[in-house]
VMD Tcl script that draws the C-alpha trace (Angstrom):
set ca {
  {157.70 162.27 85.95}
  {154.35 162.19 87.98}
  {154.57 158.24 88.04}
  {157.91 158.44 89.56}
  {156.51 160.87 92.27}
  {153.89 158.81 93.25}
  {156.51 155.86 93.47}
  {158.73 157.88 95.99}
  {155.56 159.14 98.16}
  {154.55 155.48 98.23}
  {157.93 154.09 99.27}
  {158.17 157.08 101.94}
  {155.11 156.28 103.30}
  {155.38 152.32 103.25}
  {156.92 152.09 106.79}
  {154.14 153.96 108.09}
  {151.62 151.94 106.98}
  {153.11 148.61 107.98}
  {153.92 149.87 111.48}
  {151.28 148.94 114.08}
  {150.67 149.92 117.54}
  {152.15 147.54 120.49}
  {150.35 147.32 123.83}
  {152.29 144.99 126.66}
  {150.14 142.57 128.46}
  {151.58 141.24 131.97}
  {151.09 137.71 132.27}
  {151.55 135.17 134.91}
  {155.08 133.27 134.83}
  {153.73 129.70 135.15}
  {152.61 126.55 133.28}
  {148.75 127.10 133.31}
  {147.47 125.07 130.30}
  {145.14 124.64 128.61}
  {144.56 128.43 129.85}
  {148.05 129.80 129.32}
  {151.80 128.85 129.68}
  {155.23 130.88 129.95}
  {157.96 128.82 129.11}
  {161.36 130.07 127.32}
  {159.86 133.70 127.38}
  {157.29 132.44 125.14}
  {153.58 132.58 126.17}
  {150.96 130.26 124.60}
  {147.51 128.55 125.08}
  {144.15 129.44 124.56}
  {144.52 133.08 125.97}
  {147.11 133.55 123.35}
  {145.39 132.53 120.33}
  {142.14 134.38 121.40}
  {143.92 137.82 122.02}
  {146.11 137.32 119.10}
  {143.00 137.25 117.05}
  {141.61 140.54 118.62}
  {145.08 142.33 117.92}
  {145.29 140.80 114.16}
  {141.28 142.18 113.90}
  {142.50 145.70 115.02}
  {145.90 145.68 113.49}
  {147.89 146.11 116.44}
  {150.44 144.07 118.33}
  {150.04 142.57 121.85}
  {153.43 141.75 123.47}
  {153.13 139.20 126.46}
  {155.54 140.06 129.33}
  {155.93 137.05 132.08}
  {156.20 138.09 135.35}
  {156.33 136.14 138.64}
  {152.73 136.11 140.35}
  {153.74 137.24 143.30}
  {155.31 140.32 141.60}
  {152.67 140.82 138.82}
  {150.12 142.99 140.33}
  {152.54 145.06 142.06}
  {154.09 145.97 138.40}
  {150.71 146.23 136.72}
  {149.28 148.80 139.55}
  {152.45 151.19 139.88}
  {151.61 154.16 138.42}
  {154.91 154.26 136.28}
  {154.44 150.64 134.82}
  {155.09 150.18 131.04}
  {152.43 147.34 131.22}
  {149.36 148.16 129.60}
  {147.23 145.36 130.50}
  {146.81 142.08 132.64}
  {145.72 138.70 132.18}
  {144.60 137.05 133.82}
  {142.30 139.27 136.27}
  {138.49 139.35 137.85}
  {137.11 142.15 139.86}
  {137.11 139.87 143.15}
  {140.84 139.57 143.04}
  {143.24 141.37 145.03}
  {140.94 143.86 146.40}
  {143.39 145.23 148.83}
  {145.93 146.13 146.01}
  {143.55 147.45 143.86}
  {141.80 149.64 146.30}
  {141.59 153.60 144.82}
  {142.91 152.15 141.36}
  {140.70 152.52 138.60}
  {141.07 148.98 136.96}
  {138.76 148.41 134.11}
  {137.94 144.99 132.79}
  {136.49 142.97 129.84}
  {133.82 140.81 129.89}
  {134.65 137.10 130.51}
  {137.44 135.71 127.73}
  {136.77 132.38 129.41}
  {134.81 130.58 132.23}
  {137.15 128.24 134.91}
  {136.04 126.11 137.44}
  {138.51 125.28 140.73}
  {137.20 121.98 142.41}
  {137.95 118.81 144.26}
  {139.23 115.97 142.25}
  {139.70 112.97 143.52}
  {140.35 109.31 142.52}
  {137.53 107.48 140.69}
  {136.82 105.05 143.76}
  {136.23 108.26 146.06}
  {133.94 109.80 143.45}
  {130.58 110.92 145.23}
  {131.56 110.28 148.93}
  {130.68 113.21 151.26}
  {132.86 115.73 152.28}
  {132.80 114.50 155.98}
  {134.90 111.74 154.76}
  {137.59 114.11 152.75}
  {140.29 114.23 155.84}
  {143.56 115.28 153.68}
  {143.28 117.82 150.80}
  {146.22 118.69 148.34}
  {146.88 121.89 146.57}
  {149.66 123.84 144.73}
  {151.91 125.84 146.90}
  {150.43 129.44 147.16}
  {146.62 128.34 145.68}
  {144.29 129.09 148.07}
  {141.52 126.35 148.92}
  {138.85 129.00 149.35}
  {136.12 126.75 149.86}
  {137.70 124.94 152.54}
  {139.46 127.23 154.60}
  {136.45 127.08 157.55}
  {137.37 123.32 157.23}
  {141.03 123.59 157.39}
  {141.76 126.86 159.65}
  {138.53 126.48 162.28}
  {137.24 123.41 162.41}
  {140.48 121.59 161.44}
  {138.73 118.75 160.09}
  {140.79 118.72 157.20}
  {144.51 118.82 156.86}
  {146.16 120.55 154.05}
  {148.87 119.05 151.77}
  {151.08 121.66 149.49}
  {153.02 120.49 146.62}
  {155.21 122.65 144.58}
  {154.63 121.00 141.61}
  {151.24 120.03 140.15}
  {152.37 116.93 138.82}
  {153.72 115.86 142.22}
  {150.32 116.78 143.79}
  {148.39 114.40 140.99}
  {150.87 111.68 142.33}
  {149.83 112.20 145.94}
  {146.26 111.74 145.00}
  {146.84 108.72 142.81}
  {148.77 107.02 145.63}
  {146.28 107.96 148.41}
  {148.64 110.37 150.01}
  {146.03 113.06 149.91}
  {142.40 111.98 149.62}
  {141.65 114.82 146.80}
  {143.20 117.91 145.32}
  {141.80 121.68 144.79}
  {142.89 122.91 141.97}
  {141.55 124.43 138.54}
  {139.67 121.33 136.86}
  {140.76 122.05 133.07}
  {144.58 122.61 134.11}
  {144.84 118.98 135.68}
  {142.59 117.34 133.03}
  {144.87 118.42 130.63}
  {147.95 117.64 132.42}
  {146.57 114.19 132.94}
  {146.00 113.68 129.40}
  {148.74 115.84 127.55}
  {151.62 115.61 129.94}
  {151.07 112.60 132.08}
  {149.02 110.35 129.82}
  {146.93 109.06 132.11}
  {143.55 110.50 131.32}
  {140.99 109.83 134.07}
  {143.31 109.07 136.60}
  {141.67 111.78 138.74}
  {138.15 113.11 138.25}
  {136.08 116.05 139.24}
  {133.60 115.67 141.81}
  {130.66 118.37 141.41}
  {129.30 117.32 144.82}
  {132.49 118.79 146.56}
  {132.84 122.46 147.42}
  {133.83 124.11 144.17}
  {134.03 128.03 142.66}
  {133.06 128.97 138.89}
  {134.51 132.23 137.41}
  {135.84 133.77 134.62}
  {139.37 134.86 133.27}
  {139.19 138.71 132.02}
  {141.76 141.08 130.66}
  {142.15 144.30 132.90}
  {143.67 147.61 132.16}
  {143.95 150.84 133.89}
  {145.13 153.05 130.43}
  {143.21 152.17 127.51}
  {139.73 152.17 128.18}
  {138.78 152.44 124.60}
  {140.57 149.46 123.66}
  {138.83 147.51 126.33}
  {135.84 148.35 124.70}
  {136.92 146.98 121.33}
  {137.86 143.83 123.15}
  {134.39 143.42 124.37}
  {132.94 143.86 121.12}
  {135.25 141.35 119.74}
  {134.26 138.89 122.17}
  {130.53 139.40 121.33}
  {130.74 138.97 117.79}
  {133.51 135.88 117.95}
  {131.66 133.65 119.58}
  {132.03 131.07 117.13}
  {136.17 131.57 117.25}
  {136.22 131.16 120.83}
  {134.01 128.22 120.78}
  {136.55 126.38 118.26}
  {139.61 127.54 120.43}
  {137.90 126.00 123.59}
  {137.73 122.86 121.57}
  {141.11 123.08 120.25}
  {142.57 123.62 123.92}
  {139.96 120.59 125.55}
  {138.11 123.57 127.66}
}
mol new
graphics top color blue
foreach p $ca { graphics top sphere $p radius 0.5 }
foreach p [lrange $ca 0 end-1] q [lrange $ca 1 end] { graphics top cylinder $p $q radius 0.2 }
display resetview
């Protein structure tokens, strides 16, 4: 009789033991591999692998919610938002929108470099010889704004698609492109199968930064993410190698 009682209790409490807490992360609805990609309402890439590793270690679940870039901050910062976190984020982004909001950030999940990629024949040429610069529409070339808007020594050319932008640089319609270096390399190697067709020129203007996870609601869990980052450097390096970062 006692054994039956214990079996009944185990059965009754099993669903509670298996249940996990779910948190919703707002992510950009774009393809930005190797960091992340939203395709057919599925999210993948380095960031997904790393964040899923943390969630598994805590016995929780992350749901990734793709949102168009121009709407993501508004949705995340709305007091009635159903989003618990945002990725990617950084203290230096969208300062006007965040004013008065208590946004918290993790330590760096991964580093990035936004810079100038050119054809191998142009590698090492000075900025004074760069007359046309391409970017994906909506991507701001911060390092060149004075050259574009003030001195007008560089003409900005925008393209809606990264592959199209790369083709413009390959054929000489623009002399360089300003973009995330790892994303261009990944596209050349894994999508276009043309590794080395464009190369990063470190002598030209570029910006280095970090992608972080942010929240307004879950400070305690954010601290656990930081602890995971600090104690799982080996796993992070392995994922960076896997994704070519």
